[in-house]
C-alpha positions as CSV (number, residue, x, y, z in Angstrom):
1,M,10.9,8.9,13.5
2,D,11.5,12.5,12.4
3,P,10.5,13.9,10.0
4,K,7.4,11.8,9.1
5,P,7.2,10.7,5.5
6,D,4.8,12.6,3.3
7,F,2.1,10.6,1.5
8,K,1.5,13.2,-1.2
9,A,3.8,11.9,-3.9
10,P,3.0,8.2,-3.4
11,V,-0.7,8.8,-3.4
12,R,-0.5,11.2,-6.4
13,R,1.4,8.5,-8.2
14,L,-1.1,5.8,-7.2
15,L,-4.0,7.9,-8.4
16,G,-2.2,8.6,-11.7
17,L,-1.7,4.9,-12.3
18,A,-5.4,4.1,-11.4
19,A,-6.6,6.7,-13.9
20,N,-4.8,4.9,-16.7
21,V,-6.3,1.4,-15.9
22,S,-8.5,0.3,-18.7
23,D,-11.5,-1.9,-18.2
24,D,-9.9,-4.7,-20.2
25,Q,-7.1,-4.8,-17.7
26,L,-9.3,-5.4,-14.7
27,D,-8.9,-9.2,-14.9
28,N,-5.1,-9.0,-15.3
29,A,-3.0,-10.9,-12.7
30,T,-1.0,-8.9,-10.2
31,P,2.1,-9.6,-8.2
32,C,-0.3,-10.2,-5.3
33,Q,-0.6,-14.0,-5.7
34,G,-4.1,-15.0,-6.7
35,R,-5.4,-11.4,-6.9
36,S,-6.6,-9.6,-10.1
37,V,-6.4,-5.9,-10.8
38,R,-10.1,-5.6,-10.0
39,Q,-9.4,-7.1,-6.6
40,L,-6.3,-4.9,-6.0
41,L,-8.4,-1.8,-6.8
42,G,-11.1,-2.9,-4.4
43,H,-8.4,-3.4,-1.7
44,L,-7.0,0.1,-2.4
45,V,-10.5,1.7,-2.2
46,G,-10.9,0.1,1.2
47,L,-7.5,0.7,2.6
48,T,-7.5,4.4,1.7
49,A,-10.6,4.8,3.9
50,A,-9.4,2.5,6.7
51,F,-6.0,4.2,7.1
52,R,-7.5,7.6,7.0
53,A,-9.7,6.5,9.9
54,A,-6.6,5.0,11.6
55,A,-4.8,8.4,11.3
56,D,-7.8,10.2,12.7
57,K,-8.3,7.6,15.4
58,D,-11.9,7.3,14.2
59,F,-12.5,3.8,15.5
60,G,-15.3,1.7,14.1
61,P,-16.0,-0.7,11.2
62,L,-13.2,0.9,9.1
63,T,-10.5,0.2,11.6
64,D,-11.9,-2.9,13.2
65,T,-12.3,-5.1,10.1
66,N,-9.5,-7.4,8.9
67,P,-9.3,-6.8,5.1
68,D,-8.3,-10.4,4.4
69,A,-11.1,-12.0,6.5
70,A,-13.5,-12.2,3.6
71,G,-10.9,-11.9,0.8
72,W,-10.3,-8.8,-1.2
73,P,-13.5,-7.4,-2.7
74,D,-13.9,-6.6,-6.4
75,A,-13.8,-2.9,-7.2
76,D,-17.3,-1.5,-7.8
77,D,-18.2,0.6,-10.8
78,G,-17.4,3.9,-9.0
79,W,-13.8,2.9,-7.9
80,R,-12.1,5.7,-9.9
81,A,-14.1,8.5,-8.3
82,T,-13.9,6.9,-4.9
83,L,-10.1,6.6,-5.1
84,D,-9.8,10.2,-6.4
85,R,-11.8,11.4,-3.4
86,R,-10.2,9.2,-0.7
87,G,-6.6,9.7,-1.8
88,P,-6.2,13.3,-0.8
89,L,-8.1,12.7,2.5
90,L,-5.5,10.0,3.3
91,V,-2.7,12.4,2.6
92,E,-4.2,15.1,4.8
93,A,-4.9,12.7,7.6
94,W,-1.2,11.6,7.8
95,R,0.1,15.2,7.7
96,S,-1.3,15.7,11.2
97,P,1.4,15.1,13.9
98,A,-1.4,13.6,16.0
99,A,-1.8,10.8,13.5
100,W,1.7,9.5,14.3
101,E,1.3,9.7,18.1
102,G,-0.3,7.4,20.6
103,M,-2.2,4.3,19.7
104,T,-4.5,3.6,16.9
105,R,-6.1,0.6,15.2
106,A,-6.0,-0.8,11.6
107,G,-7.4,-4.1,10.4
108,G,-8.6,-4.9,13.8
109,V,-5.1,-4.7,15.3
110,D,-4.1,-2.0,17.9
111,L,-0.7,-0.5,17.1
112,P,1.3,2.7,17.7
113,G,0.4,5.5,15.3
114,E,3.9,5.6,14.0
115,V,3.7,2.0,13.0
116,A,0.3,2.5,11.5
117,G,1.6,5.3,9.4
118,L,4.4,3.1,8.0
119,V,1.9,0.3,7.3
120,A,-0.3,2.8,5.4
121,L,2.6,4.1,3.4
122,D,3.8,0.6,2.7
123,E,0.3,-0.3,1.4
124,V,0.1,2.7,-0.9
125,V,3.7,2.3,-2.3
126,L,3.8,-1.5,-2.7
127,H,0.3,-1.7,-4.1
128,G,1.0,1.2,-6.4
129,W,4.0,-0.8,-7.7
130,D,1.7,-3.9,-8.0
131,L,-0.8,-1.9,-10.0
132,A,1.8,-0.5,-12.3
133,R,3.3,-3.9,-13.0
134,A,-0.1,-5.5,-13.6
135,T,-1.1,-2.8,-16.1
136,D,2.3,-2.3,-17.8
137,Q,2.9,1.2,-16.5
138,D,6.1,2.7,-15.2
139,Y,6.5,3.2,-11.4
140,E,8.9,5.5,-9.7
141,I,9.0,6.3,-6.0
142,G,11.0,9.0,-4.2
143,E,14.0,8.2,-2.1
144,E,12.2,9.5,1.0
145,A,9.5,6.9,0.8
146,A,12.0,4.1,0.0
147,A,14.3,5.2,2.9
148,A,11.3,5.2,5.3
149,L,10.1,1.8,4.2
150,L,13.3,-0.2,4.0
151,P,13.9,-0.4,7.8
152,F,10.1,-1.1,8.2
153,V,10.0,-4.1,5.8
154,S,13.3,-5.3,7.0
155,S,11.9,-5.7,10.6
156,F,9.7,-8.6,9.4
157,D,10.6,-12.2,9.1
158,P,12.4,-12.8,5.8
159,A,10.5,-16.1,5.6
160,G,7.3,-14.1,5.1
161,T,4.5,-12.7,7.2
162,P,1.0,-14.0,6.4
163,G,-1.3,-11.2,5.4
164,M,1.6,-8.8,4.8
165,F,4.6,-10.1,2.9
166,G,5.7,-13.2,1.1
167,P,9.2,-14.7,1.6
168,A,11.9,-12.2,0.8
169,V,13.5,-12.3,-2.7
170,D,17.2,-12.1,-3.3
171,T,18.5,-8.9,-4.7
172,S,21.8,-7.9,-6.4
173,P,24.4,-5.8,-4.6
174,D,23.6,-2.8,-6.8
175,S,19.9,-2.8,-6.1
176,T,18.2,0.5,-5.4
177,A,16.7,1.1,-2.0
178,F,13.2,0.7,-3.5
179,E,14.2,-2.6,-5.2
180,Q,15.4,-3.8,-1.8
181,V,12.0,-2.7,-0.3
182,L,10.2,-4.7,-3.0
183,A,12.4,-7.8,-2.5
184,R,12.2,-7.7,1.3
185,A,8.4,-7.5,1.0
186,G,8.4,-10.7,-1.1
187,R,8.1,-9.1,-4.5
188,D,10.3,-9.9,-7.4
189,P,11.4,-6.5,-8.8
190,E,11.5,-8.1,-12.3
191,W,7.8,-9.3,-12.1
192,T,5.9,-8.8,-15.3
193,T,2.5,-9.6,-16.6
194,G,4.1,-12.0,-19.2
């Protein structure tokens, strides 16, 4: 894959969304079945560190732990500052060509760096959309990210992949590339908190 997708815009968008989450929204439902906004934020705090470590090939507890093994943790009181600090580090880590080369590990699974980068981008983009929907915020993502993610999510079983995607959702013929990404990843592009 050349050129490699840039994480800057998706991470900036995610951090902007997180900054606008109010405390009274932390218990809102999300498009992630059975997960609250508080749990989604806890997951985001963890994955930003884990995928930075995967990019740096800094193997240890951050790369060896399955995030679903013990369920998603609740975000602690300092989640905003932690995300603000970790987001830019994630962007910088995946700017390095070495991050996309060779083998790495994420969630206790060994995988090529190129695949790990797409998983990381997928996590940032899809969970950014999840957070936006759960907190009634707008979400836009650039065509570059959508174009990088559509073949990636389309490579998985449309019946769903436990721990990653639910069953694919039908889309209309005029769906945007990002709506197709959402639907193929098991998310209803029309999902709302109502």
